[in-house]
C-alpha positions as CSV (number, residue, x, y, z in Angstrom):
1,M,91.5,104.2,67.6
2,R,90.5,100.9,69.4
3,D,86.9,100.5,70.2
4,N,87.4,100.6,74.0
5,F,89.7,103.6,73.9
6,L,89.5,105.6,77.2
7,W,88.7,109.2,76.1
8,G,88.3,111.5,79.1
9,S,90.1,113.9,81.4
10,S,91.8,114.4,84.7
11,I,91.5,116.4,87.9
12,S,93.3,116.3,91.3
13,G,92.2,116.7,94.9
14,G,94.7,119.4,95.9
15,Q,93.7,121.6,92.9
16,C,89.9,121.2,92.9
17,E,88.5,119.4,95.8
18,G,88.2,121.9,98.7
19,G,86.2,120.6,101.6
20,Y,89.0,122.0,103.8
21,D,87.2,121.7,107.1
22,S,86.6,118.0,106.7
23,R,90.1,116.8,106.1
24,G,93.7,117.2,107.2
25,E,96.1,119.8,105.6
26,T,98.3,119.0,102.6
27,V,101.5,120.5,101.4
28,V,99.7,122.6,98.8
29,D,97.3,124.0,101.4
30,I,100.2,126.1,102.8
31,M,101.3,127.5,99.4
32,P,99.9,131.0,98.8
33,Q,98.7,132.1,95.4
34,G,101.3,134.0,93.4
35,K,103.1,133.6,90.1
36,G,106.8,133.5,90.9
37,T,106.2,133.2,94.6
38,R,104.2,130.0,94.9
39,F,107.0,127.9,96.2
40,Q,108.7,130.3,98.5
41,Y,107.5,128.6,101.7
42,L,108.5,125.0,100.7
43,N,111.4,124.6,103.1
44,D,109.5,125.9,106.1
45,P,106.1,124.4,106.4
46,G,105.3,126.5,109.5
47,R,106.0,129.8,107.8
48,Y,102.5,130.2,106.4
49,L,101.2,130.6,110.0
50,E,103.0,134.0,110.0
51,H,101.0,135.2,107.0
52,P,97.3,134.6,107.8
53,D,96.2,137.3,105.3
54,E,97.6,135.5,102.3
55,W,95.3,133.6,100.0
56,Y,95.8,129.9,100.0
57,P,93.8,128.7,97.0
58,S,94.2,125.0,97.3
59,R,92.2,125.0,100.5
60,N,89.0,125.6,98.6
61,G,90.0,124.6,95.1
62,V,86.8,124.8,93.1
63,E,84.9,123.0,95.8
64,F,84.5,119.7,93.9
65,Y,83.7,118.3,97.4
66,S,80.3,119.9,97.4
67,H,79.8,120.1,93.6
68,Y,80.8,116.6,92.6
69,K,77.4,115.4,91.5
70,E,76.9,118.5,89.3
71,D,80.4,118.2,87.9
72,I,80.2,114.4,87.2
73,A,76.9,115.0,85.4
74,L,78.7,117.5,83.1
75,Y,81.4,114.9,82.5
76,G,78.7,112.4,81.6
77,E,77.2,114.9,79.2
78,L,80.6,115.4,77.7
79,G,80.7,111.6,77.1
80,F,83.8,110.8,79.1
81,K,84.8,107.2,79.1
82,A,87.2,107.7,82.0
83,L,88.1,110.3,84.7
84,R,91.4,110.2,86.5
85,F,91.1,111.9,90.0
86,S,93.2,111.7,93.1
87,V,92.3,110.5,96.6
88,L,93.6,112.8,99.3
89,W,95.6,110.8,101.8
90,S,94.8,113.7,104.2
91,R,91.1,113.0,103.9
92,I,91.5,109.3,104.7
93,F,94.1,109.8,107.5
94,P,93.5,113.4,108.6
95,E,95.9,113.6,111.5
96,G,98.2,110.6,111.4
97,P,98.3,106.9,110.9
98,D,96.2,105.9,113.8
99,H,92.8,107.2,112.7
100,V,90.9,106.4,109.5
101,S,88.1,108.8,108.5
102,E,85.0,106.9,107.5
103,E,83.6,110.2,106.3
104,G,86.6,110.6,104.0
105,L,86.2,107.0,102.7
106,Q,82.5,107.6,102.1
107,F,83.1,110.7,100.0
108,Y,85.2,108.8,97.5
109,D,82.6,105.9,97.6
110,N,80.1,108.6,96.5
111,V,82.4,109.9,93.7
112,I,83.1,106.5,92.3
113,D,79.4,105.5,92.4
114,E,78.4,108.7,90.7
115,L,81.0,108.1,88.0
116,K,79.8,104.6,87.5
117,K,76.2,105.9,87.2
118,H,77.4,107.9,84.2
119,N,79.4,105.0,82.7
120,I,82.7,106.7,83.4
121,E,85.7,104.5,84.3
122,P,87.2,105.8,87.6
123,I,91.0,106.0,87.7
124,I,92.7,106.8,91.0
125,T,96.0,108.5,91.7
126,T,97.1,108.0,95.3
127,I,99.2,111.2,95.6
128,H,99.0,114.2,93.2
129,F,101.3,116.8,94.7
130,D,99.2,116.7,97.9
131,M,101.2,114.9,100.6
132,P,99.6,115.2,104.0
133,L,101.3,117.9,106.0
134,W,101.6,115.6,109.0
135,V,103.8,113.3,107.0
136,V,106.2,116.2,106.4
137,T,106.2,117.6,109.9
138,K,106.4,114.2,111.7
139,Y,108.4,112.1,109.3
140,N,110.0,114.5,106.8
141,G,108.2,112.8,103.9
142,F,109.9,110.1,101.8
143,Y,113.3,111.0,103.2
144,N,112.3,108.8,106.1
145,R,111.9,105.1,105.2
146,E,109.0,104.9,107.7
147,T,106.9,106.9,105.2
148,V,107.0,103.8,102.9
149,S,105.2,101.9,105.6
150,L,102.7,104.7,106.2
151,Y,102.0,104.9,102.4
152,K,101.5,101.1,102.3
153,E,98.9,101.4,105.0
154,Y,97.1,104.2,103.1
155,V,97.2,102.2,99.8
156,Q,95.9,99.0,101.5
157,T,93.1,101.0,103.1
158,I,91.8,102.6,99.9
159,T,92.3,99.6,97.6
160,D,90.4,97.4,100.1
161,R,87.6,99.9,99.9
162,Y,87.4,100.6,96.2
163,A,89.0,97.6,94.4
164,D,85.5,96.3,93.4
165,R,84.9,99.4,91.3
166,V,88.3,100.8,90.3
167,R,90.5,98.8,88.0
168,Y,93.3,101.3,87.1
169,W,95.5,102.7,89.8
170,I,98.3,105.2,89.6
171,S,100.8,105.6,92.5
172,F,102.2,109.1,92.0
173,C,101.7,112.2,89.8
174,E,104.7,113.0,87.7
175,I,107.3,111.3,90.0
176,N,110.2,112.7,88.0
177,V,109.1,116.3,88.9
178,M,110.8,115.4,92.1
179,N,114.0,116.5,90.4
180,H,112.8,120.1,90.5
181,A,110.1,120.3,93.2
182,L,111.2,117.9,95.9
183,Y,108.9,119.2,98.6
184,M,105.7,118.8,96.5
185,V,106.4,115.4,95.1
186,G,108.4,113.9,98.0
187,G,106.9,115.8,100.8
188,T,110.5,116.3,102.0
189,I,112.6,119.1,103.5
190,V,116.4,119.3,103.2
191,P,117.7,119.0,106.8
192,E,120.6,121.1,107.9
193,G,124.0,119.5,107.1
194,K,122.6,117.6,104.1
195,T,122.8,118.6,100.4
196,R,119.7,118.8,98.3
197,E,121.1,116.0,96.0
198,E,121.7,113.7,99.0
199,V,118.1,114.2,100.2
200,L,116.6,114.0,96.7
201,L,118.2,110.6,96.0
202,Q,117.4,109.1,99.4
203,C,113.8,110.3,98.9
204,A,113.7,108.9,95.4
205,Y,114.9,105.5,96.6
206,H,112.3,105.3,99.2
207,K,109.6,106.5,96.8
208,L,110.5,103.7,94.4
209,L,110.2,101.2,97.2
210,A,106.8,102.7,98.0
211,N,105.8,102.3,94.3
212,A,106.8,98.7,94.4
213,A,104.7,98.2,97.6
214,F,101.8,99.9,95.8
215,T,102.2,97.6,92.8
216,E,102.4,94.5,95.1
217,I,99.1,95.5,96.8
218,C,97.4,96.2,93.5
219,H,98.5,92.9,92.0
220,A,97.3,90.9,95.0
221,K,93.8,92.3,94.3
222,G,93.9,91.8,90.5
223,L,94.3,95.6,89.8
224,L,96.4,97.3,87.2
225,A,99.2,99.5,88.5
226,G,100.7,102.5,86.8
227,C,102.7,105.6,87.7
228,E,102.6,109.0,86.1
229,I,105.8,110.3,84.4
230,A,106.2,113.9,83.2
231,G,106.9,113.0,79.5
232,A,109.0,115.5,77.6
233,P,111.4,114.8,74.7
234,T,114.6,116.9,74.8
235,Y,116.1,118.4,71.7
236,T,119.6,119.8,71.2
237,L,119.8,123.4,70.0
238,H,123.1,122.8,68.2
239,A,124.8,119.7,66.8
240,S,127.5,119.9,69.4
241,P,128.9,117.4,71.9
242,A,128.2,119.9,74.7
243,D,124.5,120.1,73.8
244,Y,124.3,116.3,73.4
245,L,125.8,115.7,76.8
246,L,123.2,118.0,78.3
247,K,120.5,116.1,76.4
248,M,121.9,112.8,77.7
249,K,121.7,114.0,81.3
250,A,118.2,115.4,80.8
251,D,117.0,112.1,79.3
252,R,118.5,110.1,82.1
253,D,117.0,112.4,84.8
254,N,113.6,112.1,83.0
255,W,113.4,108.4,82.7
256,R,115.5,107.0,85.6
257,Y,112.5,106.5,87.9
258,A,110.4,104.8,85.1
259,D,113.4,102.6,84.3
260,V,113.2,101.2,87.9
261,M,109.4,101.0,88.1
262,A,108.9,99.4,84.7
263,K,112.0,97.2,84.4
264,G,112.6,96.4,88.0
265,T,116.3,97.2,87.9
266,I,118.3,100.3,88.8
267,P,120.2,101.4,85.7
268,Y,124.0,101.8,86.1
269,Y,124.0,105.6,85.8
270,F,121.3,106.0,88.5
271,R,123.0,103.4,90.8
272,Q,126.2,105.5,90.5
273,D,124.4,108.6,91.6
274,L,122.6,106.9,94.5
275,Q,125.7,105.3,95.9
276,R,127.8,108.5,95.4
277,N,125.2,110.3,97.6
278,G,125.2,107.8,100.4
279,V,122.1,105.8,99.5
280,K,122.5,102.1,100.6
281,I,121.0,99.7,98.1
282,S,120.3,96.3,99.6
283,E,119.9,93.0,97.8
284,E,116.5,92.6,99.5
285,D,115.3,95.9,98.1
286,Q,116.5,95.1,94.6
287,A,114.6,91.8,94.6
288,F,111.5,93.6,95.8
289,L,111.8,96.2,93.0
290,K,112.3,93.4,90.5
291,A,109.2,91.4,91.6
292,N,106.8,94.4,91.5
293,T,106.9,96.2,88.2
294,L,104.2,98.4,86.6
295,D,101.5,97.2,84.3
296,F,101.2,100.5,82.3
297,L,102.9,103.9,82.1
298,A,100.8,107.0,82.6
299,P,102.6,110.0,81.1
300,S,101.6,113.6,81.1
301,Y,102.6,115.7,78.1
302,Y,102.6,119.5,77.7
303,R,105.8,120.6,76.1
304,S,109.3,119.5,74.9
305,N,112.6,120.6,76.4
306,L,115.7,122.1,75.0
307,A,119.4,121.2,75.7
308,S,121.5,124.3,75.1
309,S,125.0,124.9,76.3
310,D,124.8,128.6,75.4
311,G,121.9,129.3,77.8
312,T,119.1,129.5,75.3
313,A,116.0,128.5,77.2
314,I,113.2,128.5,74.6
315,N,113.2,126.5,71.4
316,P,113.3,129.2,68.6
317,D,111.4,126.8,66.3
318,L,108.3,126.6,68.5
319,Q,105.6,129.0,69.7
320,V,104.9,129.4,73.4
321,T,101.8,129.9,75.5
322,P,101.1,133.1,77.5
323,F,102.8,131.3,80.4
324,G,106.0,130.5,78.4
325,W,105.4,126.8,77.7
326,T,106.4,125.6,74.3
327,I,103.7,124.2,72.0
328,D,105.0,121.1,70.3
329,P,102.3,118.6,69.1
330,A,104.9,116.4,67.4
331,G,106.7,116.1,70.7
332,L,103.7,114.0,71.9
333,R,104.3,111.4,69.2
334,I,108.1,111.5,69.9
335,M,107.5,111.0,73.6
336,L,105.0,108.1,73.1
337,N,107.5,106.3,70.8
338,E,110.4,106.9,73.3
339,L,108.3,105.5,76.1
340,Y,106.9,102.5,74.3
341,E,110.3,101.6,72.7
342,R,111.9,101.8,76.1
343,Y,109.4,99.7,78.1
344,E,106.9,98.0,75.7
345,K,104.1,98.4,78.2
346,P,100.7,99.9,77.5
347,V,100.5,103.7,77.7
348,L,97.7,105.7,79.3
349,I,98.1,109.5,78.6
350,V,96.7,111.1,81.8
351,E,97.5,114.8,81.2
352,N,97.6,117.0,78.0
353,G,96.2,120.5,77.8
354,L,96.6,124.2,77.3
355,G,96.8,126.5,80.3
356,T,95.9,130.0,79.2
357,Y,93.6,132.9,79.8
358,D,89.9,132.7,78.8
359,T,87.5,135.5,78.2
360,V,83.8,135.3,79.1
361,E,81.7,137.2,76.5
362,E,78.7,139.4,77.4
363,N,76.4,136.5,76.6
364,G,78.3,134.2,78.9
365,R,80.0,132.1,76.2
366,I,83.7,131.2,76.2
367,H,85.1,130.9,72.7
368,D,88.3,128.9,73.3
369,S,89.2,128.1,69.7
370,Y,92.9,128.2,70.8
371,R,92.3,125.3,73.1
372,I,90.5,123.3,70.4
373,D,93.4,123.9,68.0
374,Y,96.0,122.8,70.6
375,L,94.1,119.6,71.5
376,R,93.3,118.8,67.8
377,K,96.9,119.0,66.8
378,H,98.0,116.8,69.7
379,I,95.3,114.2,69.1
380,E,96.4,114.0,65.4
381,Q,99.9,113.2,66.6
382,L,98.5,110.6,69.1
383,K,96.6,108.9,66.3
384,T,99.7,108.8,64.2
385,A,101.7,107.2,67.1
386,C,99.0,104.6,67.5
387,E,97.9,103.8,63.9
388,Q,101.2,104.4,62.0
389,D,103.9,103.7,64.6
390,G,102.1,101.0,66.5
391,V,102.3,102.4,70.0
392,D,99.9,100.7,72.4
393,V,97.9,103.6,73.8
394,I,94.9,102.6,75.9
395,G,93.5,106.1,76.6
396,Y,93.9,109.9,76.3
397,L,92.9,112.0,79.3
398,T,93.2,115.8,79.0
399,W,94.2,118.2,81.7
400,A,91.8,119.2,82.9
401,A,88.1,118.4,83.0
402,M,87.3,121.8,84.4
403,D,89.1,124.9,85.5
404,L,91.0,124.5,88.8
405,V,93.9,126.0,90.8
406,S,97.1,125.8,88.7
407,T,100.0,124.0,90.3
408,S,102.9,126.4,89.5
409,E,101.1,129.7,90.2
410,G,98.1,128.9,92.3
411,M,96.0,130.8,89.8
412,M,92.5,130.3,88.6
413,S,93.1,132.6,85.6
414,K,95.5,130.0,84.1
415,R,92.6,127.9,82.8
416,Y,92.7,124.4,81.3
417,G,89.2,123.0,81.4
418,F,86.3,122.3,79.1
419,I,84.1,123.7,81.9
420,Y,84.6,127.3,83.1
421,V,84.4,127.9,86.9
422,D,83.4,131.4,88.0
423,L,86.3,132.0,90.4
424,D,89.1,134.6,90.2
425,D,92.7,134.5,91.5
426,Q,91.7,136.0,94.9
427,G,88.9,133.4,95.4
428,H,86.0,135.6,94.5
429,G,83.2,134.3,92.4
430,T,80.0,132.2,92.4
431,Y,81.7,128.8,91.6
432,A,79.1,128.5,88.8
433,R,80.0,126.0,86.1
434,S,79.5,126.7,82.4
435,R,80.4,125.0,79.1
436,K,83.1,126.4,76.8
437,D,83.2,125.9,73.1
438,S,85.8,123.2,73.6
439,F,83.2,121.2,75.7
440,F,81.1,120.6,72.6
441,W,84.1,120.0,70.4
442,Y,85.6,117.3,72.7
443,Q,82.1,115.8,73.1
444,N,82.1,115.1,69.4
445,V,85.6,113.8,69.3
446,I,84.6,111.2,71.9
447,R,81.4,110.4,70.1
448,T,83.3,109.7,66.9
449,N,86.1,107.9,68.6
450,G,88.6,110.5,67.4
451,E,87.5,110.4,63.7
452,E,86.1,113.9,63.7
453,L,88.6,116.5,65.0
């Protein structure tokens, strides 16, 4: 791997930060814990007020807000070259666009300075599934073009503050997840009389304009702009035209946003969908998109997908995690090649990891050999993509640096980190941090620049 390769990990504000009393609410703050029920309130952001006894895990996360020095010291011990984290828009603008919180800005000053003290490159994501609730209730998120202006003001504020110490910036987390979780990624509710597809595509169009505005701001300050894409190759179950047509649609849905952000043009198939659903595409907007394209792509990778016309959901050739996610290390190599062949821009992997249950032994140790095995096999495929295929990968950041609240279920027991956090699914625990076996393994991977796996 290159000498300056960015080994490290990622976290996000809405899943780990806490500090609930010193910021505004986000969309994930109103999502209760519960596998299978996590998203039930998404079309009614006021409904959570009717259920005060529910546990809302993202409000506390793992209290990175009060533990950040301890946590970053552990990241320094691990040897991280980089940490990707998110700034909470709701901490900078807690109640609306008219008031900037100096306390919120200072918190991220402190985080960045602490990272720099440990020689860790800070990488910022501006929104990681944590849209401010006021943007939803007052503007209906990115369905409203006014939100593009609000987002520009937010990005201008934080880049003005942190540009001297943060070089790599990422606009959105997994922008293409908007296809399946519109409320979380777009901060948008489907109004009465509109179809979900109409709202999704209008929201997507505005969000792409917001990304271009983000890129313009970054470039004016000499910063590098990226966006996170949920990367997942799609295989066909059968060698049939029906399965291939499903794969074609899945691939287009997966890459259509990156096509616009990286190439600056709206592909014909996406344009057709936008116009069919009433989205007006102006020449001025097209010129703006063309002039402001990303410097790098920031994919996540967890699993591959399956196109099957007979309804088969899980690839029979792959194992699955306890949470039903396929384990496909070779899919990482395939995805990286697809991405680089399509755009020929540098790639920064910002998420890759195994979410599963961990057991704490009587002596306090966590022997997570399964996580080590998962990451080892994926890094092997990463090295092949770089060294054999020639993909330009500038860094590999795992998900996650430490245990945190899972997105899909709001669970602590679905653990991803190298660092165990003593907290259960109901929010009970000491918040104490401890090192898993994978901590020491990844420490050595970084020390040897990926030579010893």
